[in-house]
C-alpha positions in Angstrom: 5.5 -256.1 41.6 5.1 -255.0 45.2 1.8 -254.4 47.0 0.5 -252.4 49.9 -2.9 -253.6 51.3 -4.7 -250.9 53.2 -7.2 -252.2 55.7 -9.7 -249.4 56.4 -10.7 -248.6 60.0 -12.9 -246.2 61.9 -15.4 -243.7 60.7 -15.4 -242.1 57.2 -12.8 -239.3 57.9 -10.6 -241.7 60.0 -10.7 -244.2 57.2 -9.8 -241.6 54.5 -7.0 -240.0 56.5 -5.5 -243.5 57.0 -5.8 -244.0 53.3 -3.8 -240.9 52.7 -0.9 -242.5 54.6 -1.2 -245.5 52.4 -1.2 -243.5 49.2 2.0 -241.7 50.3 3.7 -244.9 51.3 2.7 -246.7 48.0 4.2 -243.9 45.9 7.3 -243.7 48.0 8.0 -247.5 47.7 6.6 -247.9 44.2 3.8 -250.3 45.3 0.4 -251.1 43.9 -2.2 -250.1 46.5 -5.1 -252.4 47.4 -7.8 -250.4 49.1 -9.7 -252.9 51.3 -12.7 -251.3 53.0 -15.2 -254.2 52.7 -14.5 -255.3 56.3 -14.4 -251.8 57.8 -17.1 -251.9 60.4 -18.6 -248.5 59.6 -18.2 -248.8 55.8 -18.5 -252.4 54.6 -18.5 -251.4 51.0 -16.0 -251.2 48.1 -14.2 -247.9 48.1 -14.7 -247.8 44.3 -18.5 -247.7 44.7 -18.3 -244.1 46.0 -14.8 -242.6 45.3 -11.8 -242.5 43.1 -8.4 -241.0 43.6 -7.2 -238.7 40.8 -3.4 -239.2 41.0 -1.4 -240.3 37.9 1.5 -241.3 40.1 -0.6 -243.9 42.0 -1.6 -247.4 40.8 -4.4 -248.7 42.9 -7.4 -251.2 43.0 -10.3 -251.6 45.4 -10.2 -255.4 45.2 -7.6 -258.3 45.1 -8.3 -259.4 41.5 -5.2 -257.7 40.2 -3.0 -260.0 42.2 -2.1 -263.0 40.1 0.9 -264.4 42.0 1.0 -266.7 45.0 2.0 -264.1 47.6 2.2 -264.1 51.4 2.4 -261.6 54.2 4.1 -262.9 57.3 3.5 -266.5 56.1 -0.3 -265.8 55.6 -1.6 -266.3 52.1 -2.7 -262.9 50.5 -6.2 -264.2 49.9 -6.5 -265.1 53.5 -5.5 -261.5 54.2 -8.6 -260.5 52.2 -10.9 -262.4 54.5 -9.5 -260.8 57.7 -10.3 -257.6 59.4 -8.5 -255.7 62.1 -8.5 -255.5 65.8 -7.5 -252.6 68.0 -5.3 -253.4 71.0 -3.7 -250.7 73.3 -4.3 -248.1 70.6 -2.7 -250.0 67.7 -4.2 -252.0 64.9 -3.4 -255.7 64.5 -4.5 -258.1 61.7 -7.4 -260.1 63.1 -6.7 -263.7 64.3 -3.0 -262.8 64.7 -0.5 -260.9 66.8 0.8 -259.0 63.8 0.8 -255.2 64.2 -0.1 -253.6 60.9 0.2 -250.0 62.0 3.9 -249.8 61.2 5.0 -247.4 58.5 8.7 -248.4 58.6 10.7 -251.6 58.7 9.0 -253.4 55.9 10.5 -251.7 52.9 11.9 -254.9 51.3 8.8 -257.0 51.7 6.8 -257.8 48.6 3.5 -257.4 50.5 2.8 -254.9 53.2 -0.4 -254.6 55.1 -1.3 -251.3 56.8 -4.1 -250.0 59.0 -4.0 -246.7 61.0 -4.9 -243.1 61.3 -3.2 -240.0 60.0 -3.6 -236.3 60.8 -3.2 -235.6 57.1 -6.5 -235.2 55.2 -7.1 -237.2 52.0 -5.9 -235.6 48.8 -7.0 -236.0 45.2 -10.3 -237.7 46.3 -13.3 -237.4 44.0 -16.8 -238.7 44.0 -18.0 -241.1 41.3 -20.0 -239.1 38.8 -23.3 -241.0 39.4 -23.1 -240.3 43.1 -22.2 -236.7 42.6 -25.3 -236.2 40.4 -27.4 -238.1 42.9 -26.3 -235.7 45.6 -26.9 -232.6 43.4 -30.4 -233.8 42.4 -31.4 -234.7 45.9 -30.3 -231.4 47.6 -31.2 -229.0 44.8 -34.8 -228.3 46.0 -33.6 -227.8 49.7 -31.0 -225.3 48.6 -33.4 -223.4 46.4 -36.2 -223.3 48.9 -34.1 -222.0 51.8 -31.8 -219.8 49.8 -29.3 -218.4 52.3 -29.0 -220.5 55.5 -26.7 -221.2 58.4 -25.5 -224.8 58.6 -24.8 -226.6 61.9 -22.9 -229.8 62.4 -23.8 -231.0 65.9 -21.9 -234.2 67.0 -23.2 -235.7 70.2 -22.9 -239.4 70.5 -19.4 -240.9 71.1 -18.1 -237.3 70.9 -20.0 -235.0 73.1 -20.9 -231.3 72.7 -23.2 -229.0 74.7 -26.5 -228.5 72.9 -27.1 -225.4 75.1 -23.9 -223.9 73.7 -25.0 -224.6 70.1 -28.5 -223.2 70.8 -26.9 -219.9 72.0 -24.5 -219.8 69.0 -27.4 -220.4 66.5 -29.5 -217.7 68.2 -26.6 -215.1 68.1 -25.6 -216.0 64.6 -29.2 -215.8 63.3 -29.6 -212.3 64.8 -26.2 -211.1 63.7 -26.6 -212.1 60.1 -30.4 -211.8 59.8 -30.8 -215.4 58.6 -33.6 -217.6 60.0 -33.1 -220.7 58.0 -30.9 -223.2 59.9 -29.7 -226.5 58.4 -28.9 -229.3 60.9 -26.6 -232.2 60.3 -26.3 -234.4 63.4 -25.7 -237.9 64.8 -27.9 -237.1 67.8 -31.4 -238.5 67.1 -33.1 -236.0 69.6 -31.2 -232.9 68.6 -33.3 -231.6 65.7 -36.5 -231.5 67.9 -34.6 -229.8 70.7 -33.3 -227.1 68.5 -36.7 -226.5 67.0 -38.4 -226.3 70.4 -35.8 -224.0 71.9 -35.8 -221.6 69.0 -39.3 -221.7 67.5 -38.8 -218.3 65.7 -36.3 -220.0 63.4 -36.9 -222.4 60.5 -34.9 -225.6 61.1 -34.5 -228.1 58.3 -32.6 -231.3 57.4 -32.2 -233.4 54.3 -31.6 -236.8 56.0 -33.1 -238.6 58.9 -30.8 -239.4 61.9 -31.0 -243.1 62.9 -32.0 -243.8 66.5 -29.1 -245.8 67.9 -29.9 -245.1 71.6 -27.2 -242.5 71.9 -24.5 -244.7 70.5 -22.1 -243.9 67.6 -24.3 -244.3 64.4 -21.5 -245.4 62.1 -20.9 -248.5 64.2 -24.5 -249.2 65.2 -26.5 -248.6 62.0 -26.6 -251.6 59.6 -27.5 -249.8 56.4 -24.0 -248.4 55.7 -24.9 -247.4 52.1 -27.6 -245.1 53.3 -25.4 -243.7 56.0 -22.5 -243.0 53.7 -24.7 -241.2 51.1 -26.5 -239.3 53.9 -23.2 -238.1 55.3 -22.1 -236.9 51.8 -25.5 -235.1 51.3 -25.0 -233.3 54.6 -21.5 -232.4 53.7 -22.7 -230.8 50.4 -25.5 -228.9 52.2 -22.8 -227.4 54.6 -20.7 -226.5 51.6 -23.6 -224.5 50.1 -24.4 -222.7 53.3 -23.6 -219.0 54.0 -22.3 -219.6 57.5 -21.1 -222.8 59.2 -21.2 -223.7 62.9 -18.9 -226.8 63.3 -18.3 -229.3 66.1 -14.6 -228.6 66.5 -13.9 -232.0 68.0 -15.3 -233.8 65.0 -13.3 -235.1 62.1 -16.2 -234.3 59.7 -16.2 -230.6 60.7 -12.4 -230.4 60.5 -12.5 -232.1 57.0 -15.0 -229.6 55.6 -13.0 -226.6 56.9 -9.8 -228.2 55.5 -11.5 -228.5 52.0 -12.4 -224.9 52.1 -8.8 -223.9 52.9 -7.3 -226.3 50.4 -9.2 -226.0 47.1 -7.3 -228.9 45.5 -8.7 -231.3 48.2 -12.3 -230.2 47.6 -14.6 -233.2 47.3 -17.2 -231.2 45.4 -16.8 -229.1 42.3 -18.6 -226.1 43.7 -17.0 -223.2 45.4 -16.8 -223.4 49.2 -18.2 -220.0 50.0 -19.2 -220.4 53.7 -17.8 -218.5 56.7 -17.0 -220.6 59.8 -18.6 -219.2 63.0 
């Protein structure tokens, strides 16, 4: 049996896009895929706690327990691989404590074990939420959706990726007037943004379902220790956007791009509900 170990990196969408490359490579080379996200700085949890991949052509695990043989990757014991993370050097990922580049997708076809980390422009396919998490999201967001009925959703990214809040304020104002909707849902990584929106547009009703951590303007998925809360809050925000009437995205953000991709590619939808929003 041959294996491909995927070492997750980056934020949620970055990690899942990289996983898609690993899925395709595993199927192409008939490998068992090991999804290792426990040492991903922004995730630090088992992939299997939140997600599963619905693909009958793929054999995968989210731990190393399926490996029973004494195997090595570049003379490193496979269980030592489990204990290592990644490091980024000159735009490429290397296995930590080594000079081994693991971003290569070619040249290792004959090896029993391959290790891969990287990013793809392809969005993850056949991804589903675990049922218990799906129900948790539904239960948590139900009252917000019912209370605010039709609303405009806004994804405002403004930490490591910057956007003009003045531009978003103007777009919210124009959209509210055009569509006669005063309820505005805010999903943001900017701790101060919600208050700024509310102060600048007091005639509108702004609401959120999750609190934004105060990380002093830094990227929250690298600087907030409670990754379980952060992952679940991100998914709740995603669902609130899906249920909105209109959506104002941060076009430089992977999260916004992923939501729009799901609307345009129904088979890749993370949630069972219809994606009925219009992108502004």
